C-alpha positions in Angstrom: 94.3 146.7 105.8 93.3 147.1 101.9 90.8 149.9 101.3 87.1 149.4 99.9 88.0 150.0 96.7 91.1 147.6 96.0 88.7 144.8 98.3 85.9 144.9 95.6 88.3 144.6 92.7 90.1 141.4 94.3 86.2 139.9 94.8 86.1 139.8 90.7 89.9 138.4 90.4 90.2 134.6 90.5 90.9 133.6 93.8 94.4 131.2 94.4 93.3 128.3 96.5 95.3 127.4 100.0 96.8 124.0 99.9 94.8 121.6 101.5 95.1 121.0 105.1 96.7 117.6 106.1 98.6 115.3 108.9 102.1 114.4 108.0 104.6 111.9 109.7 107.6 114.8 109.3 107.9 118.2 108.9 109.9 117.3 105.4 106.5 116.1 104.0 104.7 118.8 105.1 107.0 121.4 103.9 107.1 119.4 100.1 103.3 119.0 100.5 102.5 123.0 100.7 105.1 123.7 98.4 104.5 121.8 95.8 100.7 122.6 96.0 102.1 126.5 96.2 103.8 126.3 93.0 100.6 124.5 91.0 98.8 127.6 92.0 101.3 130.2 91.2 102.7 131.7 94.0 105.5 130.7 96.7 105.4 130.2 100.3 108.2 131.4 102.7 108.9 129.1 105.9 109.4 129.9 109.4 110.9 127.0 111.8 110.4 127.7 115.7 113.5 127.1 117.5 111.7 124.1 119.1 111.2 122.4 115.8 107.5 121.7 116.6 106.0 124.8 114.6 106.4 125.7 111.0 104.4 128.6 109.6 104.3 129.1 106.0 103.2 132.5 104.2 102.3 133.2 100.4 105.4 135.3 99.4 103.8 136.8 96.4 102.5 140.0 97.0 99.8 141.0 95.3 97.9 144.3 96.9 98.9 148.1 96.7 97.5 150.0 100.0 97.5 153.2 100.5 100.5 155.0 102.5 99.0 158.1 103.6 98.2 158.6 107.1 95.1 160.1 108.1 95.5 163.7 109.5 92.7 165.4 111.8 91.4 168.1 109.6 90.5 170.2 113.5 94.0 169.9 114.6 95.4 173.3 114.1 98.5 171.9 114.6 100.7 172.4 111.1 100.8 169.0 110.0 103.2 167.8 106.6 101.0 166.3 104.5 102.5 162.8 103.0 102.5 162.3 99.4 99.9 159.6 98.4 102.0 156.6 97.4 101.7 152.4 97.6 103.4 149.7 98.9 103.7 146.2 97.4 101.9 144.0 101.0 102.6 140.4 101.4 99.4 137.9 100.7 97.6 137.3 104.1 97.6 133.6 103.5 99.2 131.5 106.3 99.3 127.7 106.9 100.3 126.3 110.4 102.2 123.2 110.7 102.3 121.5 114.2 103.1 118.9 115.8 101.5 117.0 118.2 101.6 113.6 119.6 104.2 112.4 116.9 102.5 114.0 114.0 102.9 117.1 112.0 99.4 118.9 111.7 98.9 121.3 109.1 95.7 123.9 109.2 95.1 127.3 107.4 94.8 130.4 109.6 93.8 132.7 106.8 92.9 131.0 103.5 92.4 133.7 101.1 94.5 135.1 99.0 94.7 138.8 98.0 95.9 138.6 94.4 95.4 136.6 91.3 97.7 133.7 90.4 100.5 134.1 88.4 100.7 133.0 84.7 103.6 131.9 84.9 105.6 130.9 88.2 108.9 132.6 86.7 107.1 136.1 86.9 107.7 135.5 91.0 109.8 138.0 92.6 111.6 135.1 94.0 111.9 132.8 91.0 114.7 135.6 90.0 117.2 136.8 91.8 120.8 138.1 90.9 123.8 136.8 88.6 126.9 136.5 89.8 128.0 139.6 87.8 124.6 141.6 89.7 125.8 140.4 93.0 129.5 141.6 92.2 127.7 145.1 91.4 125.7 144.9 94.6 128.7 144.7 96.5 130.4 147.7 94.4 127.5 150.0 94.9 127.3 149.0 98.6 130.3 149.9 99.3 129.8 153.3 97.8 126.6 154.0 99.9 124.0 153.7 98.0 120.7 152.3 99.4 118.7 149.0 98.1 116.3 151.0 96.1 118.9 152.9 94.1 120.6 149.5 93.7 118.0 148.0 92.2 117.0 151.3 89.9 120.2 150.8 88.2 120.5 147.1 87.9 117.1 147.3 85.8 119.1 149.4 83.2 121.1 147.2 82.0 118.1 144.3 83.4 114.8 145.6 82.8 112.9 142.3 83.6 114.8 142.0 86.8 112.0 140.8 89.0 113.4 141.0 92.3 112.8 143.4 95.4 114.4 146.0 97.9 113.9 143.1 100.7 116.4 140.5 98.4 118.8 143.3 98.3 118.7 143.4 102.1 119.4 139.6 102.0 122.2 139.7 99.6 123.8 142.3 101.5 123.5 140.4 104.7 125.4 137.3 102.9 128.0 139.9 101.6 128.8 140.7 105.5 129.1 137.4 105.8 131.6 137.2 103.2 129.9 134.5 101.4 129.6 135.0 97.3 128.2 132.2 96.6 125.7 132.6 93.7 123.0 129.9 94.3 122.5 131.2 97.9 121.0 134.0 96.5 118.5 131.8 94.3 115.5 130.1 95.6 113.0 128.8 93.0 113.6 127.2 89.6 110.3 126.4 88.0 111.7 124.8 85.2 113.1 121.6 87.7 109.2 122.2 88.8 106.9 120.5 86.9 103.5 119.1 88.5 101.0 116.9 88.2 97.1 118.1 88.1 96.6 117.1 91.4 99.3 119.4 92.4 101.8 116.5 93.6 105.5 117.0 92.2 106.8 114.5 89.8 109.4 113.3 91.6 110.6 109.9 93.0 109.2 109.6 96.4 111.5 107.7 98.6 109.2 104.5 98.5 110.1 104.1 95.2 113.9 104.5 95.7 114.1 101.9 98.0 115.7 98.1 96.8 113.0 96.4 97.2 110.5 99.2 96.7 108.5 99.7 99.7 104.5 99.8 99.7 103.4 103.4 100.6 100.9 104.0 103.0 98.1 106.7 101.7 97.5 108.8 104.0 95.4 112.5 103.6 95.9 112.7 99.7 99.8 111.6 100.4 101.7 108.5 99.3 104.1 108.2 102.6 106.6 105.8 103.5 105.9 104.4 106.9 108.2 104.8 109.4 107.7 101.0 111.0 111.2 99.3 111.4 109.4 96.1 110.6 108.2 94.6 107.2 107.1 91.9 105.2 108.8 90.3 102.2 106.2 90.1 99.2 107.4 87.2 97.7 107.0 86.5 93.6 105.5 82.4 94.0 106.6 82.0 90.8 110.4 83.0 91.3 110.8 83.5 94.7 112.2 86.9 94.2 110.9 90.0 96.5 108.8 91.6 94.2 108.4 94.2 97.5 108.0 95.2 100.8 104.9 95.8 103.2 105.1 98.1 106.4 103.8 97.4 109.4 102.2 101.0 110.0 102.5 102.3 113.0 99.4 103.2 115.2 100.5 107.1 114.9 100.0 106.3 111.0 97.2 104.4 111.2 95.7 107.1 113.5 96.5 110.1 111.2 94.6 108.0 108.0 91.3 108.0 110.4 92.2 111.9 111.1 92.4 112.3 107.7 89.5 110.2 106.5 87.1 112.0 109.5 88.4 115.4 108.3 87.4 114.9 104.8 84.1 113.6 105.5 82.2 116.9 106.0 83.1 118.1 102.9 82.8 115.2 100.7 79.5 114.4 102.2 78.2 117.5 101.0 79.7 116.9 97.6 76.9 116.8 94.8 76.6 113.4 94.3 76.7 114.0 90.2 80.7 115.2 91.3 81.1 111.9 93.0 79.7 110.0 89.6 82.3 112.0 87.4 85.0 111.4 89.3 84.0 107.4 89.3 83.5 107.9 85.4 87.1 108.6 85.4 88.4 106.5 87.8 87.2 103.7 85.2 88.4 105.0 82.3 91.9 105.1 84.2 91.2 101.5 85.5 91.0 100.4 81.5 94.0 102.6 81.1 96.5 100.9 82.8 94.6 97.2 82.8 97.9 95.5 81.8 99.6 97.1 84.2 97.3 96.3 86.7 97.3 92.6 85.4 100.9 91.9 85.3 101.2 93.4 89.2 98.8 90.6 90.1 100.3 87.8 88.4 103.6 89.0 89.8 102.6 89.1 93.2 99.4 86.2 93.2 100.7 84.0 90.8 97.5 83.7 89.0 97.6 83.8 85.1 97.2 86.8 83.3 93.8 85.9 81.8 92.5 85.5 84.8 94.2 88.7 86.5 92.6 90.5 83.4 89.6 88.8 84.5 89.8 89.9 88.0 90.6 93.8 86.9 87.4 93.5 84.9 85.0 91.9 87.7 86.4 94.8 89.7 85.6 97.4 86.8 82.1 96.2 86.5 81.5 97.7 90.1 83.1 100.8 89.3 80.8 101.0 86.6 78.3 100.6 88.6 79.0 103.3 91.0 78.8 105.8 88.0 75.1 104.9 88.1 74.3 105.5 91.9 72.3 108.4 92.0 69.5 106.7 91.5 69.5 103.8 93.5 69.8 106.6 96.2 66.8 108.2 95.9 64.2 108.4 98.7 60.8 108.1 99.1 57.9 111.2 99.9 54.9 111.1 101.2 52.6 113.9 100.9 50.0 115.0 103.7 50.7 112.1 105.8 48.4 113.9 108.4 47.0 117.1 108.1 49.2 119.7 106.7 52.2 117.5 107.6 54.9 115.9 105.0 57.2 113.0 105.4 60.2 112.0 103.4 63.2 109.2 103.7 67.0 110.2 102.3 69.7 108.1 102.3 72.9 109.6 104.2 76.9 108.6 104.2 77.8 107.1 107.6 81.0 108.6 108.0 84.7 106.4 107.5 84.1 103.1 106.6 87.1 100.2 106.4 87.7 97.8 104.3 90.0 94.6 104.9 90.5 92.4 102.1 92.2 89.3 101.3 94.4 87.7 98.9 92.7 85.7 96.2 91.6 89.2 94.4 93.9 91.6 94.7 91.8 94.1 92.4 88.1 92.8 92.2 88.0 93.3 96.3 89.1 96.4 97.3 86.6 97.6 94.2 84.1 95.9 95.7 84.6 98.2 98.2 85.7 101.8 98.4 84.2 103.1 95.0 80.8 102.3 96.2 81.5 103.5 99.9 82.9 107.0 98.5 80.4 107.0 96.0 77.8 106.9 98.5 79.2 109.8 100.5 81.6 108.6 102.9 85.4 108.6 103.4 87.3 105.2 103.1 90.5 103.5 104.7 91.4 100.5 102.9 93.9 97.7 104.7 95.1 95.4 101.4 96.3 92.1 101.7 99.7 91.9 103.0 100.6 89.1 100.7 99.8 91.4 97.3 99.4 95.4 98.4 100.4 96.5 95.0 97.2 96.5 93.1 95.4 98.3 95.9 98.0 100.6 95.5 97.9 101.4 91.9 94.1 101.7 92.1 94.2 104.2 94.6 97.1 106.4 92.4 94.4 106.3 89.9 91.7 107.2 92.0 93.7 110.2 93.0 94.7 111.0 89.7 90.9 111.0 88.7 89.8 113.7 91.0 89.4 112.0 94.7 89.8 114.4 97.0 92.8 114.2 99.9 91.5 112.0 102.5 88.6 110.6 101.0 90.7 107.3 100.3 93.4 106.3 102.5 95.3 103.1 102.4 97.1 101.2 105.6 99.2 98.3 105.9 99.7 95.4 108.2 98.6 92.6 109.9 96.0 91.3 112.9 97.4 94.9 115.2 96.0 96.9 112.3 92.8 94.7 112.0 92.2 95.1 115.7 93.0 99.1 115.5 90.3 99.2 112.9 87.9 97.2 115.0 88.7 99.4 118.0 88.6 102.6 116.6 85.5 104.9 117.3 85.6 107.1 114.9 85.3 104.1 112.0 81.7 103.3 111.4 81.8 100.4 109.2 83.6 97.5 108.5 83.7 95.7 105.1 86.1 92.0 105.5 87.1 89.3 102.9 89.3 86.8 104.1 89.7 83.1 106.4 87.2 82.3 108.9 89.4 82.5 111.8 90.4 86.2 111.5 86.5 87.2 109.9 85.1 85.5 113.2 87.4 87.9 115.6 86.6 91.2 113.3 82.8 90.2 113.6 82.9 90.1 117.1 85.0 92.9 118.2 83.0 95.5 115.6 79.8 94.2 116.8 80.6 94.7 120.1 81.6 98.3 119.4 78.2 99.0 117.5 79.5 98.8 113.8 78.4 98.0 111.0 80.0 94.7 109.9 80.1 92.5 106.5 82.2 89.5 106.6 82.5 87.1 103.8 84.5 84.3 105.4 85.4 80.8 104.7 84.2 78.7 101.6 83.3 75.1 100.4 81.4 74.7 97.4 79.9 71.5 96.1 79.1 70.3 92.8 76.0 67.9 92.4 76.5 65.4 89.1 73.4 63.3 88.2 73.7 60.6 86.0 71.9 62.5 83.2 74.1 65.7 83.2 75.9 66.3 79.7 78.9 65.0 80.0 81.6 67.1 78.0 79.8 70.8 79.4 80.0 69.0 82.9 83.6 68.1 82.8 84.6 71.6 81.7 83.0 73.3 84.2 84.4 71.1 87.0 88.2 71.6 85.6 87.6 75.0 85.0 85.6 76.0 88.3 87.8 73.6 90.4 91.3 74.6 89.2 91.0 77.8 87.7 93.3 80.4 89.3 95.1 77.7 91.1 91.7 76.7 93.3 92.4 80.4 95.3 89.3 82.0 94.8 86.1 81.6 96.9 83.9 80.6 94.2 86.1 77.4 93.5 84.0 74.0 93.1 86.3 71.9 95.1 83.8 69.1 96.3 82.3 67.3 93.7 79.2 64.7 94.6 78.9 62.2 92.1 74.8 60.8 92.4 75.2 56.9 90.9 78.6 55.7 90.1 81.8 57.6 89.3 82.9 55.3 86.8 82.1 56.2 83.8 82.9 60.0 84.7 86.6 58.7 86.4 88.6 58.4 83.2 87.8 61.8 81.4 87.8 64.1 84.4 91.5 63.0 85.1 92.2 63.0 81.5 91.1 66.7 81.3 93.2 67.7 84.7 96.3 66.5 82.9 95.7 68.7 80.2 96.0 71.5 82.0 99.4 73.0 81.4 101.0 74.3 84.9 103.9 77.4 84.7 104.6 80.5 85.5 101.3 82.7 85.2 103.0 85.2 83.1 103.4 82.7 80.4 101.0 82.9 77.4 99.8 79.2 77.7 99.7 78.7 81.4 96.4 77.4 82.5 97.4 76.7 86.4 99.9 79.2 87.9 101.5 78.7 91.2 100.3 79.0 94.8 100.5 82.4 97.5 103.7 80.9 99.5 105.2 77.9 100.4 103.7 76.7 103.8 100.6 77.1 101.6 101.3 74.5 99.8 103.0 72.5 102.4 99.6 72.5 103.9 97.7 71.2 101.1 100.5 68.4 100.8 99.8 67.4 104.5 96.0 67.1 103.7 96.3 65.2 100.6 98.8 63.1 102.7 96.7 62.6 105.8 93.4 61.1 103.8 95.3 59.5 101.4 96.7 57.1 104.6 92.6 57.2 105.8 91.9 55.1 102.9 91.2 57.9 100.2 92.1 57.0 96.8 94.4 59.7 94.9 93.4 59.5 90.9 96.0 62.6 90.2 98.9 63.8 92.3 100.6 66.9 91.5 102.3 67.2 94.6 105.7 67.0 93.0 105.2 68.5 89.7 108.4 70.3 88.4 107.7 73.1 85.8 111.2 74.1 84.0 112.6 77.4 84.5 110.8 77.9 87.6 111.9 74.9 89.9 111.5 77.2 92.9 108.4 78.0 92.5 105.4 77.0 94.8 103.8 74.9 91.8 100.9 72.6 92.6 99.6 70.4 90.1 96.1 69.2 89.4 95.4 66.8 91.9 92.0 64.7 92.3 91.1 63.0 95.4 88.1 59.9 95.5 86.6 57.7 98.1 86.5 60.7 100.2 84.0 60.4 103.8 82.8 63.5 105.2 84.9 63.2 108.6 88.0 63.6 106.7 90.2 66.4 107.2 90.3 67.7 103.3 86.8 67.4 103.3 85.8 69.3 107.2 88.4 71.8 107.2 87.7 75.3 105.7 88.5 75.8 102.0 89.5 79.5 101.3 91.5 80.3 98.3 94.9 77.9 97.5 93.8 75.3 100.5 91.4 74.3 97.1 94.2 73.1 94.7 92.2 69.5 94.6 89.0 68.5 93.9 87.2 66.1 96.5 85.1 63.1 94.9 82.3 62.0 97.1 79.5 59.5 95.8 75.8 59.5 96.9 73.1 57.1 96.1 70.3 60.0 95.3 69.9 63.3 95.2 68.2 63.5 98.4 71.8 61.8 100.0 73.7 64.6 97.6 71.2 67.3 99.2 72.3 65.9 102.3 75.9 65.5 102.1 75.8 69.3 101.2 73.6 70.8 104.0 75.6 69.0 106.3 78.7 70.8 105.6 79.0 73.6 108.0 79.7 76.3 105.1 77.3 77.3 102.6 78.7 79.8 100.4 77.2 78.3 96.7 76.4 74.9 95.3 75.5 73.8 91.6 73.4 70.9 90.1 74.7 69.7 86.7 71.3 67.5 85.5 69.0 67.5 82.3 66.0 66.9 84.5 63.9 69.9 85.8 62.4 68.2 88.6 66.1 67.2 89.9 67.0 71.2 89.4 63.8 72.5 90.9 64.6 69.9 93.9 68.0 71.0 94.6 66.9 74.8 94.5 64.4 74.0 97.3 66.0 72.3 99.2 69.5 73.3 99.1 71.3 75.8 102.2 73.2 78.1 100.6 73.8 81.6 99.5 74.0 80.9 95.8 72.8 78.0 93.6 74.1 76.9 89.8 72.0 74.9 87.5 73.9 73.9 85.0 76.8 76.4 85.6 79.5 76.4 88.4 79.2 79.1 91.3 80.0 82.7 89.4 80.2 86.2 90.3 77.0 88.2 89.5 77.4 91.5 87.8 77.3 94.2 90.1 73.5 95.7 90.4 72.9 91.8 92.2 74.2 91.5 95.2 76.7 89.0 96.3 74.8 86.4 98.8 75.9 83.7 101.2 74.9 82.4 104.2 76.0 80.1 107.1 78.9 80.8 108.4 80.5 82.0 105.3 79.4 85.0 105.6 78.0 87.2 109.0 76.8 90.7 109.1 74.1 93.1 108.2 73.9 93.8 104.4 75.8 91.2 101.8 78.4 93.2 99.2 77.5 95.5 96.1 74.5 95.9 94.2 71.3 97.0 96.6 72.4 95.8 99.5 76.1 97.1 99.2 74.3 100.7 99.4 72.5 99.8 102.3 75.4 99.0 103.9 77.4 102.2 103.0 74.2 104.5 104.1 71.6 104.6 106.4 67.9 106.1 106.5 66.8 109.3 107.9 62.8 110.0 107.6 62.2 113.9 108.3 58.7 114.8 109.2 57.3 118.5 108.6 55.2 120.8 108.8 54.7 124.1 107.5 52.0 126.2 108.4 50.9 129.0 110.7 50.7 128.2 114.6 49.2 130.6 117.3 51.8 130.6 119.8 49.1 129.3 122.8 48.3 126.4 120.1 49.8 123.3 122.9 48.5 120.9 120.7 51.4 121.8 117.9 53.4 119.7 120.7 51.5 116.7 120.1 51.9 113.8 118.1 49.7 114.0 114.7 47.8 111.1 113.0 44.5 111.1 111.1 41.5 109.2 112.3 38.9 107.0 110.1 37.3 109.7 108.9 40.5 111.9 107.9 40.7 114.4 110.3 43.7 115.2 112.1 43.9 114.0 115.4 46.4 115.0 118.1 47.1 111.7 120.5 48.6 112.3 123.6 51.0 110.0 125.0 49.6 107.8 127.6 
């Protein structure tokens, strides 16, 4: 034990951090996690492994405290006791971490997280960082055979090498190796600091296993570490323009999912107690890093999703606006205070985080949708588990890397990959308090039902079909530009696309110009600078769209423009679909009745109506009510449309568009199900709950039983006590 004097000195010295606890897939990852962190802090760990391979004990191998070796002497004793000289001895740091295998996972806990020494300014100063040269090993052998003790050997070695940092313990190890006949020098060297460069986030700069695969395998993020899934099953992510495999997405195992939930749950108490200003600073850094890597994100989105580079940049920019909004959430979480609600009693309300939240993403906006979710959630004090789309997960992984680089603590953000099994596990897990879902109607209905049955908070943006009503007095050029951009932008693979155009009156003056504008669009790979339309996400999606077009064409719909057989030079194997326009479409046809989400919306459906009332009836009769626009020069018609249309978002002379993050994304009918909408004030309300506190600070007599009754105020302002009837 340390004496009091040495202890007081150590309190003033800067203390080193123990490695953060975590959950790991295998023992090697656990040891690497501790070792990398140790190097960054200026110490080295020793590893002791049990015979059963179930426990790993890691202790700090950097001694730093000199303790008194003098034995206590009983002064009253009459026996003659020889006093030992007052000396000192370098003791090991009491820091100890234990990794235990439990139910298939390795869990790291800190048994004693206090270091009793200052960090080393240079890791090469560590006793373990400098062993012996080959010549010194030979000298140790000769001096041992001559009968010299380890301390005597060290003393002589230091005469020729004053900077020798080894200890007698290391000499004993060398002697043991010599007895075994092993003279290889490398066995006596344990640490090469020059090969152990580390990042600021304490992770070693080395290529992880998931990057070394061909093709690379997308990792999970669990407890602050990117780990390759142990699952043998995976899904190929295909470049829709070339059909080449970009990467593989693992189907995360149930054990790995539970590890992610465990990591998020463990990180929640400390994260919720982190000052909101600290959480905001991380978001400030996060948005700075997103701007730095904007081109990298956009290129990844174009490669995996297929949208043009310009659209990919817009995808990231819209998500970046959410992060910038999260930088100012402190003022939006301020509660309310009510003074003296009754005599001597005050009441106030505060917003508190929910706990572990989860986000399930669709493929249409690989960057924006994840950024709709976790920046708001974690800035409010929650921890988060993100499940990106299995069709284009790369942007989410890059964003998580940037979030970790920005300083997000381990376990606050986690990523798991998979399909229906992971979605069901998310819905069934009792530790997950809230779920944000963005995707097709069939999956959303299942998620909403399961999550609601478990009592979770849920927000589901599911399915979409957006209408545009064009009045005869609408500006032709402006309206055509809006219809073509909103109908074909992103190859129709977005929830805000205008898929259905209802012309009030006659289509004749619009038909030729609409087809002409659509034909002028350049269809090619999204990486080409002049691309207007990229490929759709998969061959299956293109085949389904072609079937819908053919079926309705055979049912008397008129095909004004057919883009099914388009060929793109240099990308003959791509999933390209040219602009397609159907007219004379009836409301009972499949292309109008079926859910339109993402790439299914590549063609525009053109209907006709005799009046604005008929047009409103058509829109309201559709089972999806995401958004609708009207193009007109009449304020009366616009106001009537605004008042009578039954959708979540209304556009007047503009297509449906995403609003700034301080204005919540709204939807209605089956297109949205849940408690609160996304982002804005509604997003904060979703990721927090309100707690009301009533307090009284005054002296109360111990025999005053009225203090146990409910306080209120009568009409004269005097305090009353209400008893329950």
